[in-house]
N, C-alpha and C positions, 0 to 999 in steps of 0.2 A: 236503502230502505227495503225492508222485508215485506212480503205480501203473503197472505194465507192462500190456501189452495183454491178457494172460491174466487178470489181476486185474480189469480194467475191462470185460471182456466181459459181456454181459447174462447173468444167471442163468437157468436153464431155468424155463419157466412151470410153475405148479402142474399136477399131473396132472389133465387135463381130464376123464378118465373118472371119477376119484374125485369131482370137483366135480359132474359130471352126476348121479352116483348119489346124492350128498348132497342135491342140489336136488330130485331125484325123490322121495326118501324124505321130504323136508320138504314135499312136495306144493306146490312153488313153481314158477311159470313166470315167466320174466323177458322183458319186451318192451322192448328198448333199441335206440335208433337209428331210422333211417328205416323207415317201414312200406312193405314191398315184398311181392311175391308170394312170394319165398323165405322171408321172415320169417313171413308168414301161414301158409305150408305147415308150417314148423317148429313154430310156436305151436300150430296145430290138432293136429298129430301128438302133441305133448306133452299137450294137453288130453284127447285121446281115450285116450291110454295111461294117464293118471292116472285118468280116469273108469272105464276098464276094471278098474283095480286096486281101487278102492273108490269109494263115493259120499260120502266125507268131503269137507269143503270144500277148495278149491284157492285158494292165494293167487297172484294175478298182480300183479307189480310192473311198473309202466309208467313209462318215462321216454323220451319221443320227441317230436321236433318235428312228427311227422305224416308224410305221404307219399302213397301211392296210395290213393285213397278206396275203391276196390273191394276192395283188400287189407284195409283196415280193416273193411269190411263182412263179409268172411269170418270174421275173428276175433270181431266183434260177434255174428254169428249163431251161431258155434260155442259161444260162452259160454252162449247161451240154449239151444242144442241138447242139450248134455250133461246128464246127471242130477245131477252133482256141483255144488253151489253154488260160485260163484266170488267171492272177495273181491278187489276191485280196489284196489290201493294205488298212488296217484300219488306220484311223487317227481321232483325236477328240473323238467322241464316236460312237460305233457301237452297237445299242440297239434294242431289240425286233425284229420287222420284218426286220430291217437292218442286224441284226445278222443272221437271217434266209437266206437272200439272200447272205450274205458273205460266208455262209457254202456251197454255190453252187460249189465253187472251191474245188479241192482235197486238203487235209491238206498240202501237200508239196508245194502248191502254195498259201497258206494263210500267209500273212505277216502283220505286223503292225508297226507303228512308236512308239517311246518310250512313248509318253504321252497318247496313246489311252486307253480309258476305254470301257469295254464291259458290256452289260446288257442282261441277259436272264431271262425270266419269262413266265408264262402262259398267253394265250390270255385273253382279257377282252371284255365285251360287255355291251351295254346299252339296255337290253331287255325291251320292252314295248308292250302294246297292250293287246289283249285277253290272258287269262291264257293258252289256248292251244298253242298260238303262242310263249309265253314266254317259255313254256316247250320245244317246238321245238328248239328255239334258244339256250337254256341251253344245250340241247343234242348235238347240233352242236359245241358249245364251248368246251364241254368235248372231242368230237372227234378231234377237232383242237389241243387241249392241248396234247392229246396222239400222234398225228402226229408230233408236234413240238418236243416233248420229244424223239421220235424215231429218228428224223433227228439229233438232238444234240448228242444223244448217238452214232449213227452210225458214225458221223463225228468227234467226240472227242475221241471215244474209252472208254467213261465212261459207267458204267453199267446203264441200263435203270432205275433201281430202284433209283439210286443216282440222275439221271437227274430229274426224277419225283419229288423227294423231293426238289431239288435245285430250280425248277421253281415254287414251291408253292408260293414263295414270290420273290420280286426283288432280283436277285443275281448280284451284281456288281463285276467286276474283273479288276484289273490293267493289263497292257500289260504282265507283268511277270506271273501273275496268270492265264491269258488266255492261255499262252504257256503251263503252268503246267497242266491246265485243258484239253488241246488238241484242243482248238478252233483255235489256231495260231501255225504255225510251228516255226517261229522265229521273233524276233524283228529286224528291220533294221533301219538304220539312213539315208542311201543314196540309190538312185535308182540303182546304179551299184552293190549293194549287192544282187539284185535279180538274181538268176541263169539265165544264157543265155543273160545277159545284157552286 
């Protein structure tokens, strides 16, 4: 069956203000896509607004390949800063800087859906410029690597030596492997499986 141009034109998107209000009322924050300063700013703004509304739990749904480490730091720290407890729910993939922000919640509040994959690794950088600048950047990357390893070890319960070894290269984990490693408390299928829901 053929259609004319009018009939095949894309339909208008859902009313974003309506969806924003519904998400806010459901006390849900979504972190999708690359972790950037803009995403961190928006995520923290939502966390602060929800925390000001009440101290009931907030659900944060994360699906991200990662991105800027310091932007992940902002969200990680904000999750710990607010008074409302945050339930982290991984879906799709939770990689690199996204895994870092995911670990902002205590282990008992870290969940994932069955198909989620996790990725941990050391930070990378594209150092350039004068040799002295490259040396400074390399030193900072090594410090960041040690900091990431310390957070993963603290939040997973794994020995720091094992974490250092694991992040030397990309380490992918299925949902089940992430539970075994200590990144996730348990795999859920439905929202009502989250305690307190």
